[in-house]
C-alpha positions, 0 to 999 in steps of 0.5 A: 500500500502507498505510504505517507511518511511511513504510514499507510495512506488509507486509514480507518477513521474511528471518530463517531463509531458507536461503542457497541459497534466499535470492536467488531468494526475494528476487527472487520477493518483489519480483516479487510486489509486496513493497517492504519487506525486513527483513534483519539481519547476524545472519541470515547471508544478507545477501550472498544478499539483495543478490544478489536485490535486484541482480537485481530492480533490473537486470531493472527490477522496481522502482527502488531508491527504491521499496524499503524495506530495513531491517537491524540492528546486531548485539550484538557491534558496539555499541561506537561504533567498530564501528557504522559498519564493521558498517553498511558490511559490511551495505551491501556485502553488500546491494549498496546505498549506503544503508539506509532503516532501521537498528535496534539488534537487541537491547539487549545488548552483547557483545564485538567479534568481527572480521569476518575471525574470524567473520561473522556472529559469533552469540551465543557469543564462543568457540563452539569452547570446551569450555564456550562461553558468551555474554559481555557487554561494558560498552557503554552503550546511549546510546553505541551510539545516538550512533554510530547518529545519526552514520550518519544525519548521514552519509547512510548510513541514512535512519532509525534505531530499535530492536528488543526494547526495553521501556518503560523503555528507550524512556523512557531512549532518548528522554531522550538521543536527538538524532535520535529513533528512528523505529521499534520492532520487537518480537515481537507476535501474538495471543498476545503483543499488547503493547498498552501497549508499542505505545501507548507507542511511538506516543505517542513518534511511533514506528512499530511493526513486529511480527515473528513476526506468526503467532506459533508458526509461526516457532518450530516448526522451532527447537523453541521452540514446539509445533504445538498453540500455533498461533493459526490453529486458534483458533475466533475466527480460523477464524470470521473467516476463514470470514466474509471468505473468506480463510485463517486466516493472512491473518486474523491478518496483517490483525489485525496491520496493522489495529491499526496495526503493520507486519508482516514475515511470512516464507515461501519458498513463492511462493503464500504470498508472494502470500497474505501480501501480499493483505491490503488488500481486506478488513477485520475488524469490531470484534468480530473484532478484539477477540476476536482480541486477547483471545487474548493470553497474554503468550506470548513465543516469542523470549525471551533470558531463556529461550533464552540460558540454554538455548543459550548458558549464560547467564541473561540476561532483558531483559523481566522 
């Protein structure tokens, strides 16, 4: 399989996978050939992910060394003294001795919430308060990064990186990082191509992982997108799908990997698991790649500047 900075270019995204389905979905994904799993403590299903991984390893579907497992440090664990315990909690849930990649989930520091009080802690410090509100903590990102570097030196993680950073934060990170970030994970799809940010990351020798590679489909159930915003209905996508004899979703996913990013589509349907992985025996021509890229609207579905104000009573943009 094609790789991005050593990581399989197509991964299985675990965001929004229901706990009751998660272990079986992970097992079936590994059985279907996935060797890259994208997890996070905030997804609230890492114990179930670990169950699926353990069963797959026990059944001999693959060896641990063949799997690439990514997870992410949540906002409430940014203080240096909380970074290692947060990782150890993730490792215990996943039933693993190390991670292949550990990412800072958001460049947002929030007050610490003890594991025994609430896990995962989410965005609200006191969700049962009369007027619950997202709160912030005064933790500089460089301190969090230094604690991440210590995890590499201890052998608990192989590589470290960041999610949802903009270009200014990438420049800043590279000015102080002793261990350079290996990966940038960002929202990217034909309606949000992020070409300059991707070029900058690659200039810094970082790989790029695109989450929500199909755009609006990831956000319909959250009421953060409308069905009319589906990129799969675009004429250029439909025409390319007809030419190569594949589904519109496969065309959009192929566009993602063909432009040099890794992608982490999510599905709980076995047939879609196989479909999303079957991207390496066809390609899009230059005109198709350009036409799909030209669909860009800078349409961001996962934007703290929008959802934090709406859901957590705090306006907190990070991209503007």
